mmJSON file of the N, C-alpha and C atoms, coordinates in Angstrom:
{"data_MODEL":{"atom_site":{
"group_PDB":["ATOM","ATOM","ATOM","ATOM","ATOM","ATOM","ATOM","ATOM","ATOM","ATOM","ATOM","ATOM","ATOM","ATOM","ATOM","ATOM","ATOM","ATOM","ATOM","ATOM","ATOM","ATOM","ATOM","ATOM","ATOM","ATOM","ATOM","ATOM","ATOM","ATOM","ATOM","ATOM","ATOM","ATOM","ATOM","ATOM","ATOM","ATOM","ATOM","ATOM","ATOM","ATOM","ATOM","ATOM","ATOM","ATOM","ATOM","ATOM","ATOM","ATOM","ATOM","ATOM","ATOM","ATOM","ATOM","ATOM","ATOM","ATOM","ATOM","ATOM","ATOM","ATOM","ATOM","ATOM","ATOM","ATOM","ATOM","ATOM","ATOM","ATOM","ATOM","ATOM","ATOM","ATOM","ATOM","ATOM","ATOM","ATOM","ATOM","ATOM","ATOM","ATOM","ATOM","ATOM","ATOM","ATOM","ATOM","ATOM","ATOM","ATOM","ATOM","ATOM","ATOM","ATOM","ATOM","ATOM","ATOM","ATOM","ATOM","ATOM","ATOM","ATOM","ATOM","ATOM","ATOM","ATOM","ATOM","ATOM","ATOM","ATOM","ATOM","ATOM","ATOM","ATOM","ATOM","ATOM","ATOM","ATOM","ATOM","ATOM","ATOM","ATOM","ATOM","ATOM","ATOM","ATOM","ATOM","ATOM","ATOM","ATOM","ATOM","ATOM","ATOM","ATOM","ATOM","ATOM","ATOM","ATOM","ATOM","ATOM","ATOM","ATOM","ATOM","ATOM","ATOM","ATOM","ATOM","ATOM","ATOM","ATOM","ATOM","ATOM","ATOM","ATOM","ATOM","ATOM","ATOM","ATOM","ATOM","ATOM","ATOM","ATOM","ATOM","ATOM","ATOM","ATOM","ATOM","ATOM","ATOM","ATOM","ATOM","ATOM","ATOM","ATOM","ATOM","ATOM","ATOM","ATOM","ATOM","ATOM","ATOM","ATOM","ATOM","ATOM","ATOM","ATOM","ATOM","ATOM","ATOM","ATOM","ATOM","ATOM","ATOM","ATOM","ATOM","ATOM","ATOM","ATOM","ATOM","ATOM","ATOM","ATOM","ATOM","ATOM","ATOM","ATOM","ATOM","ATOM","ATOM","ATOM"],
"id":[1,2,3,4,5,6,7,8,9,10,11,12,13,14,15,16,17,18,19,20,21,22,23,24,25,26,27,28,29,30,31,32,33,34,35,36,37,38,39,40,41,42,43,44,45,46,47,48,49,50,51,52,53,54,55,56,57,58,59,60,61,62,63,64,65,66,67,68,69,70,71,72,73,74,75,76,77,78,79,80,81,82,83,84,85,86,87,88,89,90,91,92,93,94,95,96,97,98,99,100,101,102,103,104,105,106,107,108,109,110,111,112,113,114,115,116,117,118,119,120,121,122,123,124,125,126,127,128,129,130,131,132,133,134,135,136,137,138,139,140,141,142,143,144,145,146,147,148,149,150,151,152,153,154,155,156,157,158,159,160,161,162,163,164,165,166,167,168,169,170,171,172,173,174,175,176,177,178,179,180,181,182,183,184,185,186,187,188,189,190,191,192,193,194,195,196,197,198,199,200,201,202,203,204,205,206,207,208,209,210],
"type_symbol":["N","C","C","N","C","C","N","C","C","N","C","C","N","C","C","N","C","C","N","C","C","N","C","C","N","C","C","N","C","C","N","C","C","N","C","C","N","C","C","N","C","C","N","C","C","N","C","C","N","C","C","N","C","C","N","C","C","N","C","C","N","C","C","N","C","C","N","C","C","N","C","C","N","C","C","N","C","C","N","C","C","N","C","C","N","C","C","N","C","C","N","C","C","N","C","C","N","C","C","N","C","C","N","C","C","N","C","C","N","C","C","N","C","C","N","C","C","N","C","C","N","C","C","N","C","C","N","C","C","N","C","C","N","C","C","N","C","C","N","C","C","N","C","C","N","C","C","N","C","C","N","C","C","N","C","C","N","C","C","N","C","C","N","C","C","N","C","C","N","C","C","N","C","C","N","C","C","N","C","C","N","C","C","N","C","C","N","C","C","N","C","C","N","C","C","N","C","C","N","C","C","N","C","C","N","C","C","N","C","C"],
"label_atom_id":["N","CA","C","N","CA","C","N","CA","C","N","CA","C","N","CA","C","N","CA","C","N","CA","C","N","CA","C","N","CA","C","N","CA","C","N","CA","C","N","CA","C","N","CA","C","N","CA","C","N","CA","C","N","CA","C","N","CA","C","N","CA","C","N","CA","C","N","CA","C","N","CA","C","N","CA","C","N","CA","C","N","CA","C","N","CA","C","N","CA","C","N","CA","C","N","CA","C","N","CA","C","N","CA","C","N","CA","C","N","CA","C","N","CA","C","N","CA","C","N","CA","C","N","CA","C","N","CA","C","N","CA","C","N","CA","C","N","CA","C","N","CA","C","N","CA","C","N","CA","C","N","CA","C","N","CA","C","N","CA","C","N","CA","C","N","CA","C","N","CA","C","N","CA","C","N","CA","C","N","CA","C","N","CA","C","N","CA","C","N","CA","C","N","CA","C","N","CA","C","N","CA","C","N","CA","C","N","CA","C","N","CA","C","N","CA","C","N","CA","C","N","CA","C","N","CA","C","N","CA","C","N","CA","C","N","CA","C","N","CA","C","N","CA","C"],
"label_alt_id":[null,null,null,null,null,null,null,null,null,null,null,null,null,null,null,null,null,null,null,null,null,null,null,null,null,null,null,null,null,null,null,null,null,null,null,null,null,null,null,null,null,null,null,null,null,null,null,null,null,null,null,null,null,null,null,null,null,null,null,null,null,null,null,null,null,null,null,null,null,null,null,null,null,null,null,null,null,null,null,null,null,null,null,null,null,null,null,null,null,null,null,null,null,null,null,null,null,null,null,null,null,null,null,null,null,null,null,null,null,null,null,null,null,null,null,null,null,null,null,null,null,null,null,null,null,null,null,null,null,null,null,null,null,null,null,null,null,null,null,null,null,null,null,null,null,null,null,null,null,null,null,null,null,null,null,null,null,null,null,null,null,null,null,null,null,null,null,null,null,null,null,null,null,null,null,null,null,null,null,null,null,null,null,null,null,null,null,null,null,null,null,null,null,null,null,null,null,null,null,null,null,null,null,null,null,null,null,null,null,null],
"label_comp_id":["MET","MET","MET","ALA","ALA","ALA","GLY","GLY","GLY","PHE","PHE","PHE","TYR","TYR","TYR","THR","THR","THR","ILE","ILE","ILE","ALA","ALA","ALA","GLY","GLY","GLY","LYS","LYS","LYS","ASN","ASN","ASN","ILE","ILE","ILE","PRO","PRO","PRO","THR","THR","THR","HIS","HIS","HIS","TYR","TYR","TYR","LEU","LEU","LEU","ALA","ALA","ALA","LEU","LEU","LEU","GLY","GLY","GLY","LEU","LEU","LEU","LEU","LEU","LEU","THR","THR","THR","THR","THR","THR","TYR","TYR","TYR","GLY","GLY","GLY","VAL","VAL","VAL","ALA","ALA","ALA","ILE","ILE","ILE","LYS","LYS","LYS","PHE","PHE","PHE","ALA","ALA","ALA","LEU","LEU","LEU","SER","SER","SER","GLY","GLY","GLY","LYS","LYS","LYS","SER","SER","SER","GLU","GLU","GLU","PRO","PRO","PRO","LYS","LYS","LYS","VAL","VAL","VAL","VAL","VAL","VAL","PRO","PRO","PRO","ALA","ALA","ALA","VAL","VAL","VAL","THR","THR","THR","ALA","ALA","ALA","ASN","ASN","ASN","SER","SER","SER","ASP","ASP","ASP","ASP","ASP","ASP","GLU","GLU","GLU","TYR","TYR","TYR","LYS","LYS","LYS","PHE","PHE","PHE","ILE","ILE","ILE","MET","MET","MET","ASP","ASP","ASP","TYR","TYR","TYR","ILE","ILE","ILE","LYS","LYS","LYS","GLU","GLU","GLU","ALA","ALA","ALA","GLU","GLU","GLU","ALA","ALA","ALA","SER","SER","SER","GLU","GLU","GLU","SER","SER","SER","LYS","LYS","LYS","HIS","HIS","HIS"],
"label_asym_id":["A","A","A","A","A","A","A","A","A","A","A","A","A","A","A","A","A","A","A","A","A","A","A","A","A","A","A","A","A","A","A","A","A","A","A","A","A","A","A","A","A","A","A","A","A","A","A","A","A","A","A","A","A","A","A","A","A","A","A","A","A","A","A","A","A","A","A","A","A","A","A","A","A","A","A","A","A","A","A","A","A","A","A","A","A","A","A","A","A","A","A","A","A","A","A","A","A","A","A","A","A","A","A","A","A","A","A","A","A","A","A","A","A","A","A","A","A","A","A","A","A","A","A","A","A","A","A","A","A","A","A","A","A","A","A","A","A","A","A","A","A","A","A","A","A","A","A","A","A","A","A","A","A","A","A","A","A","A","A","A","A","A","A","A","A","A","A","A","A","A","A","A","A","A","A","A","A","A","A","A","A","A","A","A","A","A","A","A","A","A","A","A","A","A","A","A","A","A","A","A","A","A","A","A","A","A","A","A","A","A"],
"label_entity_id":["1","1","1","1","1","1","1","1","1","1","1","1","1","1","1","1","1","1","1","1","1","1","1","1","1","1","1","1","1","1","1","1","1","1","1","1","1","1","1","1","1","1","1","1","1","1","1","1","1","1","1","1","1","1","1","1","1","1","1","1","1","1","1","1","1","1","1","1","1","1","1","1","1","1","1","1","1","1","1","1","1","1","1","1","1","1","1","1","1","1","1","1","1","1","1","1","1","1","1","1","1","1","1","1","1","1","1","1","1","1","1","1","1","1","1","1","1","1","1","1","1","1","1","1","1","1","1","1","1","1","1","1","1","1","1","1","1","1","1","1","1","1","1","1","1","1","1","1","1","1","1","1","1","1","1","1","1","1","1","1","1","1","1","1","1","1","1","1","1","1","1","1","1","1","1","1","1","1","1","1","1","1","1","1","1","1","1","1","1","1","1","1","1","1","1","1","1","1","1","1","1","1","1","1","1","1","1","1","1","1"],
"label_seq_id":[1,1,1,2,2,2,3,3,3,4,4,4,5,5,5,6,6,6,7,7,7,8,8,8,9,9,9,10,10,10,11,11,11,12,12,12,13,13,13,14,14,14,15,15,15,16,16,16,17,17,17,18,18,18,19,19,19,20,20,20,21,21,21,22,22,22,23,23,23,24,24,24,25,25,25,26,26,26,27,27,27,28,28,28,29,29,29,30,30,30,31,31,31,32,32,32,33,33,33,34,34,34,35,35,35,36,36,36,37,37,37,38,38,38,39,39,39,40,40,40,41,41,41,42,42,42,43,43,43,44,44,44,45,45,45,46,46,46,47,47,47,48,48,48,49,49,49,50,50,50,51,51,51,52,52,52,53,53,53,54,54,54,55,55,55,56,56,56,57,57,57,58,58,58,59,59,59,60,60,60,61,61,61,62,62,62,63,63,63,64,64,64,65,65,65,66,66,66,67,67,67,68,68,68,69,69,69,70,70,70],
"pdbx_PDB_ins_code":[null,null,null,null,null,null,null,null,null,null,null,null,null,null,null,null,null,null,null,null,null,null,null,null,null,null,null,null,null,null,null,null,null,null,null,null,null,null,null,null,null,null,null,null,null,null,null,null,null,null,null,null,null,null,null,null,null,null,null,null,null,null,null,null,null,null,null,null,null,null,null,null,null,null,null,null,null,null,null,null,null,null,null,null,null,null,null,null,null,null,null,null,null,null,null,null,null,null,null,null,null,null,null,null,null,null,null,null,null,null,null,null,null,null,null,null,null,null,null,null,null,null,null,null,null,null,null,null,null,null,null,null,null,null,null,null,null,null,null,null,null,null,null,null,null,null,null,null,null,null,null,null,null,null,null,null,null,null,null,null,null,null,null,null,null,null,null,null,null,null,null,null,null,null,null,null,null,null,null,null,null,null,null,null,null,null,null,null,null,null,null,null,null,null,null,null,null,null,null,null,null,null,null,null,null,null,null,null,null,null],
"Cartn_x":[59.072,60.048,60.656,60.528,60.255,58.996,58.743,57.134,57.36,55.939,55.564,55.246,55.149,54.088,53.651,52.225,51.38,52.014,51.862,52.194,51.799,50.332,49.652,48.906,49.13,48.526,49.512,50.862,51.625,52.109,52.872,53.288,55.072,55.075,57.032,57.498,59.024,59.665,60.349,59.68,60.427,62.106,63.371,64.383,64.386,63.792,63.542,63.642,63.365,61.862,63.435,64.328,65.466,66.43,66.833,68.251,67.485,66.152,65.575,66.368,65.88,66.137,67.869,68.551,70.098,70.777,70.02,70.04,69.97,69.116,68.316,68.713,69.299,70.688,71.773,72.547,73.452,73.624,72.427,72.655,72.55,71.766,71.568,72.905,73.101,74.812,75.983,76.129,76.479,76.769,75.181,74.528,74.99,75.064,74.709,76.564,77.217,79.045,79.908,79.016,79.287,78.684,77.905,78.15,78.218,78.404,79.141,80.678,81.961,83.08,82.875,83.671,83.395,85.011,84.249,84.876,86.091,87.397,88.491,88.913,89.228,89.477,90.935,90.525,91.605,91.804,93.239,93.521,94.164,93.585,93.36,95.032,95.524,96.72,97.103,97.723,97.638,99.669,100.136,101.331,101.538,103.245,103.494,103.728,104.267,104.971,104.38,104.857,104.952,105.916,107.016,108.17,107.358,106.535,106.361,104.868,104.721,103.653,103.606,104.901,104.71,106.137,106.507,107.341,106.023,104.666,103.71,103.65,102.537,102.736,103.102,104.489,105.304,105.657,105.542,104.675,104.202,102.937,101.406,101.739,102.207,101.709,103.081,104.517,104.624,104.465,103.5,103.357,102.13,101.528,100.213,100.826,102.198,102.577,102.657,103.984,104.776,103.051,102.517,101.001,100.285,100.227,99.531,100.378,101.929,102.606,102.556,101.778,102.224,100.862],
"Cartn_y":[-9.377,-9.499,-7.752,-7.037,-5.458,-4.433,-3.609,-2.928,-1.946,-1.273,-0.567,0.454,1.759,3.037,3.165,3.655,3.656,5.343,5.941,7.822,8.275,8.408,9.415,7.922,7.285,6.187,4.534,4.806,4.304,3.391,2.308,1.585,2.004,2.307,2.805,2.472,1.898,0.65,1.302,0.813,1.16,2.635,0.792,1.293,2.654,3.367,4.435,5.018,5.129,6.603,6.891,5.521,6.131,5.999,6.193,6.011,7.926,8.447,9.968,10.6,10.318,10.77,11.319,10.238,10.435,11.607,10.86,12.28,13.506,13.965,14.934,15.718,14.668,15.441,15.286,15.176,15.369,16.13,16.587,17.689,18.967,18.916,19.975,20.101,18.884,19.506,19.689,19.96,20.144,21.866,22.103,23.344,24.463,23.43,24.615,24.806,23.798,23.844,25.248,24.581,25.945,27.184,28.208,29.169,30.449,31.202,32.778,32.74,33.11,33.058,34.309,34.684,36.199,36.976,38.221,39.302,39.759,39.686,40.171,41.222,41.125,42.09,43.373,44.18,44.719,46.02,45.982,47.047,48.066,48.841,50.337,50.431,51.188,52.141,52.613,53.659,54.526,54.951,56.493,55.773,57.591,58.305,59.73,59.883,59.531,59.418,58.622,58.637,58.328,57.201,57.168,55.921,54.913,55.741,54.571,53.653,54.35,54.029,52.523,53.197,52.084,50.674,50.882,49.906,48.675,49.841,48.281,48.141,49.034,47.896,46.719,47.447,46.254,44.758,44.872,44.016,43.656,43.549,43.407,42.56,42.83,42.185,40.802,41.108,40.19,38.504,39.197,38.534,37.374,38.267,37.449,36.33,36.813,36.026,35.204,34.655,33.74,32.932,33.587,32.894,31.783,32.153,31.738,30.447,30.282,29.312,28.2,28.969,27.218,26.409],
"Cartn_z":[127.627,127.745,127.986,128.042,127.745,128.184,128.808,128.988,127.662,127.529,126.864,127.958,127.252,127.317,126.281,126.585,125.458,125.462,124.679,123.84,122.967,122.691,121.841,120.962,121.572,120.758,120.502,120.741,120.186,121.477,121.045,122.476,122.109,122.762,123.041,124.13,123.654,124.4,125.818,126.906,127.764,127.046,126.632,126.685,125.704,124.777,123.959,124.594,125.797,126.836,127.638,127.529,128.647,127.734,126.857,126.079,125.516,125.385,125.252,126.458,127.153,128.476,129.339,128.539,128.169,127.295,126.274,125.663,125.494,126.689,126.807,127.943,128.498,129.995,129.335,128.333,127.681,126.927,126.216,125.439,126.158,127.452,128.265,129.396,129.858,130.17,129.445,127.974,127.049,126.822,126.854,126.518,127.471,128.737,130.007,130.114,129.6,130.111,128.861,127.828,126.963,127.138,127.428,128.018,127.078,127.487,126.393,127.201,126.094,127.137,127.434,128.347,129.142,127.581,128.254,126.944,128.171,127.104,127.742,128.206,129.764,130.117,129.447,129.911,129.146,130.498,130.574,132.197,131.912,132.996,132.793,132.999,131.477,131.867,132.382,133.514,133.967,133.956,132.965,132.791,133.167,133.575,134.003,132.804,131.697,130.418,128.727,128.15,126.376,126.449,127.462,127.516,128.611,129.206,130.336,130.103,129.091,128.94,127.253,126.223,125.67,126.761,127.309,128.518,128.725,129.274,129.576,128.827,127.872,126.79,126.213,126.211,125.227,126.571,127.355,128.911,128.48,128.578,128.484,127.257,126.057,124.915,124.958,125.483,125.484,126.649,128.301,128.868,127.839,127.089,126.512,125.702,124.827,124.011,124.326,125.905,126.378,126.835,127.383,127.605,127.112,125.697,124.481,123.669,124.171,124.524,124.667,126.308,127.369,126.901],
"occupancy":[1.0,1.0,1.0,1.0,1.0,1.0,1.0,1.0,1.0,1.0,1.0,1.0,1.0,1.0,1.0,1.0,1.0,1.0,1.0,1.0,1.0,1.0,1.0,1.0,1.0,1.0,1.0,1.0,1.0,1.0,1.0,1.0,1.0,1.0,1.0,1.0,1.0,1.0,1.0,1.0,1.0,1.0,1.0,1.0,1.0,1.0,1.0,1.0,1.0,1.0,1.0,1.0,1.0,1.0,1.0,1.0,1.0,1.0,1.0,1.0,1.0,1.0,1.0,1.0,1.0,1.0,1.0,1.0,1.0,1.0,1.0,1.0,1.0,1.0,1.0,1.0,1.0,1.0,1.0,1.0,1.0,1.0,1.0,1.0,1.0,1.0,1.0,1.0,1.0,1.0,1.0,1.0,1.0,1.0,1.0,1.0,1.0,1.0,1.0,1.0,1.0,1.0,1.0,1.0,1.0,1.0,1.0,1.0,1.0,1.0,1.0,1.0,1.0,1.0,1.0,1.0,1.0,1.0,1.0,1.0,1.0,1.0,1.0,1.0,1.0,1.0,1.0,1.0,1.0,1.0,1.0,1.0,1.0,1.0,1.0,1.0,1.0,1.0,1.0,1.0,1.0,1.0,1.0,1.0,1.0,1.0,1.0,1.0,1.0,1.0,1.0,1.0,1.0,1.0,1.0,1.0,1.0,1.0,1.0,1.0,1.0,1.0,1.0,1.0,1.0,1.0,1.0,1.0,1.0,1.0,1.0,1.0,1.0,1.0,1.0,1.0,1.0,1.0,1.0,1.0,1.0,1.0,1.0,1.0,1.0,1.0,1.0,1.0,1.0,1.0,1.0,1.0,1.0,1.0,1.0,1.0,1.0,1.0,1.0,1.0,1.0,1.0,1.0,1.0,1.0,1.0,1.0,1.0,1.0,1.0],
"B_iso_or_equiv":[0.0,0.0,0.0,0.0,0.0,0.0,0.0,0.0,0.0,0.0,0.0,0.0,0.0,0.0,0.0,0.0,0.0,0.0,0.0,0.0,0.0,0.0,0.0,0.0,0.0,0.0,0.0,0.0,0.0,0.0,0.0,0.0,0.0,0.0,0.0,0.0,0.0,0.0,0.0,0.0,0.0,0.0,0.0,0.0,0.0,0.0,0.0,0.0,0.0,0.0,0.0,0.0,0.0,0.0,0.0,0.0,0.0,0.0,0.0,0.0,0.0,0.0,0.0,0.0,0.0,0.0,0.0,0.0,0.0,0.0,0.0,0.0,0.0,0.0,0.0,0.0,0.0,0.0,0.0,0.0,0.0,0.0,0.0,0.0,0.0,0.0,0.0,0.0,0.0,0.0,0.0,0.0,0.0,0.0,0.0,0.0,0.0,0.0,0.0,0.0,0.0,0.0,0.0,0.0,0.0,0.0,0.0,0.0,0.0,0.0,0.0,0.0,0.0,0.0,0.0,0.0,0.0,0.0,0.0,0.0,0.0,0.0,0.0,0.0,0.0,0.0,0.0,0.0,0.0,0.0,0.0,0.0,0.0,0.0,0.0,0.0,0.0,0.0,0.0,0.0,0.0,0.0,0.0,0.0,0.0,0.0,0.0,0.0,0.0,0.0,0.0,0.0,0.0,0.0,0.0,0.0,0.0,0.0,0.0,0.0,0.0,0.0,0.0,0.0,0.0,0.0,0.0,0.0,0.0,0.0,0.0,0.0,0.0,0.0,0.0,0.0,0.0,0.0,0.0,0.0,0.0,0.0,0.0,0.0,0.0,0.0,0.0,0.0,0.0,0.0,0.0,0.0,0.0,0.0,0.0,0.0,0.0,0.0,0.0,0.0,0.0,0.0,0.0,0.0,0.0,0.0,0.0,0.0,0.0,0.0],
"pdbx_formal_charge":[null,null,null,null,null,null,null,null,null,null,null,null,null,null,null,null,null,null,null,null,null,null,null,null,null,null,null,null,null,null,null,null,null,null,null,null,null,null,null,null,null,null,null,null,null,null,null,null,null,null,null,null,null,null,null,null,null,null,null,null,null,null,null,null,null,null,null,null,null,null,null,null,null,null,null,null,null,null,null,null,null,null,null,null,null,null,null,null,null,null,null,null,null,null,null,null,null,null,null,null,null,null,null,null,null,null,null,null,null,null,null,null,null,null,null,null,null,null,null,null,null,null,null,null,null,null,null,null,null,null,null,null,null,null,null,null,null,null,null,null,null,null,null,null,null,null,null,null,null,null,null,null,null,null,null,null,null,null,null,null,null,null,null,null,null,null,null,null,null,null,null,null,null,null,null,null,null,null,null,null,null,null,null,null,null,null,null,null,null,null,null,null,null,null,null,null,null,null,null,null,null,null,null,null,null,null,null,null,null,null],
"auth_seq_id":[1,1,1,2,2,2,3,3,3,4,4,4,5,5,5,6,6,6,7,7,7,8,8,8,9,9,9,10,10,10,11,11,11,12,12,12,13,13,13,14,14,14,15,15,15,16,16,16,17,17,17,18,18,18,19,19,19,20,20,20,21,21,21,22,22,22,23,23,23,24,24,24,25,25,25,26,26,26,27,27,27,28,28,28,29,29,29,30,30,30,31,31,31,32,32,32,33,33,33,34,34,34,35,35,35,36,36,36,37,37,37,38,38,38,39,39,39,40,40,40,41,41,41,42,42,42,43,43,43,44,44,44,45,45,45,46,46,46,47,47,47,48,48,48,49,49,49,50,50,50,51,51,51,52,52,52,53,53,53,54,54,54,55,55,55,56,56,56,57,57,57,58,58,58,59,59,59,60,60,60,61,61,61,62,62,62,63,63,63,64,64,64,65,65,65,66,66,66,67,67,67,68,68,68,69,69,69,70,70,70],
"auth_comp_id":["MET","MET","MET","ALA","ALA","ALA","GLY","GLY","GLY","PHE","PHE","PHE","TYR","TYR","TYR","THR","THR","THR","ILE","ILE","ILE","ALA","ALA","ALA","GLY","GLY","GLY","LYS","LYS","LYS","ASN","ASN","ASN","ILE","ILE","ILE","PRO","PRO","PRO","THR","THR","THR","HIS","HIS","HIS","TYR","TYR","TYR","LEU","LEU","LEU","ALA","ALA","ALA","LEU","LEU","LEU","GLY","GLY","GLY","LEU","LEU","LEU","LEU","LEU","LEU","THR","THR","THR","THR","THR","THR","TYR","TYR","TYR","GLY","GLY","GLY","VAL","VAL","VAL","ALA","ALA","ALA","ILE","ILE","ILE","LYS","LYS","LYS","PHE","PHE","PHE","ALA","ALA","ALA","LEU","LEU","LEU","SER","SER","SER","GLY","GLY","GLY","LYS","LYS","LYS","SER","SER","SER","GLU","GLU","GLU","PRO","PRO","PRO","LYS","LYS","LYS","VAL","VAL","VAL","VAL","VAL","VAL","PRO","PRO","PRO","ALA","ALA","ALA","VAL","VAL","VAL","THR","THR","THR","ALA","ALA","ALA","ASN","ASN","ASN","SER","SER","SER","ASP","ASP","ASP","ASP","ASP","ASP","GLU","GLU","GLU","TYR","TYR","TYR","LYS","LYS","LYS","PHE","PHE","PHE","ILE","ILE","ILE","MET","MET","MET","ASP","ASP","ASP","TYR","TYR","TYR","ILE","ILE","ILE","LYS","LYS","LYS","GLU","GLU","GLU","ALA","ALA","ALA","GLU","GLU","GLU","ALA","ALA","ALA","SER","SER","SER","GLU","GLU","GLU","SER","SER","SER","LYS","LYS","LYS","HIS","HIS","HIS"],
"auth_asym_id":["A","A","A","A","A","A","A","A","A","A","A","A","A","A","A","A","A","A","A","A","A","A","A","A","A","A","A","A","A","A","A","A","A","A","A","A","A","A","A","A","A","A","A","A","A","A","A","A","A","A","A","A","A","A","A","A","A","A","A","A","A","A","A","A","A","A","A","A","A","A","A","A","A","A","A","A","A","A","A","A","A","A","A","A","A","A","A","A","A","A","A","A","A","A","A","A","A","A","A","A","A","A","A","A","A","A","A","A","A","A","A","A","A","A","A","A","A","A","A","A","A","A","A","A","A","A","A","A","A","A","A","A","A","A","A","A","A","A","A","A","A","A","A","A","A","A","A","A","A","A","A","A","A","A","A","A","A","A","A","A","A","A","A","A","A","A","A","A","A","A","A","A","A","A","A","A","A","A","A","A","A","A","A","A","A","A","A","A","A","A","A","A","A","A","A","A","A","A","A","A","A","A","A","A","A","A","A","A","A","A"],
"auth_atom_id":["N","CA","C","N","CA","C","N","CA","C","N","CA","C","N","CA","C","N","CA","C","N","CA","C","N","CA","C","N","CA","C","N","CA","C","N","CA","C","N","CA","C","N","CA","C","N","CA","C","N","CA","C","N","CA","C","N","CA","C","N","CA","C","N","CA","C","N","CA","C","N","CA","C","N","CA","C","N","CA","C","N","CA","C","N","CA","C","N","CA","C","N","CA","C","N","CA","C","N","CA","C","N","CA","C","N","CA","C","N","CA","C","N","CA","C","N","CA","C","N","CA","C","N","CA","C","N","CA","C","N","CA","C","N","CA","C","N","CA","C","N","CA","C","N","CA","C","N","CA","C","N","CA","C","N","CA","C","N","CA","C","N","CA","C","N","CA","C","N","CA","C","N","CA","C","N","CA","C","N","CA","C","N","CA","C","N","CA","C","N","CA","C","N","CA","C","N","CA","C","N","CA","C","N","CA","C","N","CA","C","N","CA","C","N","CA","C","N","CA","C","N","CA","C","N","CA","C","N","CA","C","N","CA","C","N","CA","C","N","CA","C","N","CA","C"],
"pdbx_PDB_model_num":[1,1,1,1,1,1,1,1,1,1,1,1,1,1,1,1,1,1,1,1,1,1,1,1,1,1,1,1,1,1,1,1,1,1,1,1,1,1,1,1,1,1,1,1,1,1,1,1,1,1,1,1,1,1,1,1,1,1,1,1,1,1,1,1,1,1,1,1,1,1,1,1,1,1,1,1,1,1,1,1,1,1,1,1,1,1,1,1,1,1,1,1,1,1,1,1,1,1,1,1,1,1,1,1,1,1,1,1,1,1,1,1,1,1,1,1,1,1,1,1,1,1,1,1,1,1,1,1,1,1,1,1,1,1,1,1,1,1,1,1,1,1,1,1,1,1,1,1,1,1,1,1,1,1,1,1,1,1,1,1,1,1,1,1,1,1,1,1,1,1,1,1,1,1,1,1,1,1,1,1,1,1,1,1,1,1,1,1,1,1,1,1,1,1,1,1,1,1,1,1,1,1,1,1,1,1,1,1,1,1]
}}}
């Protein structure tokens, strides 16, 4: 029927080796794609007055809130 490989003195069917190889590839790909998430970049805000700074910060908060809804 199917062939066997002798590994460490035991006969291992070839389909076990194939399943082990595919599982190893799947785990490696999942690990590689998961990676670390990049830290959120906070833009530097340069404002001439406190009112302008507050306006910019409110605008950023609104944009982030609308972005999270989508």
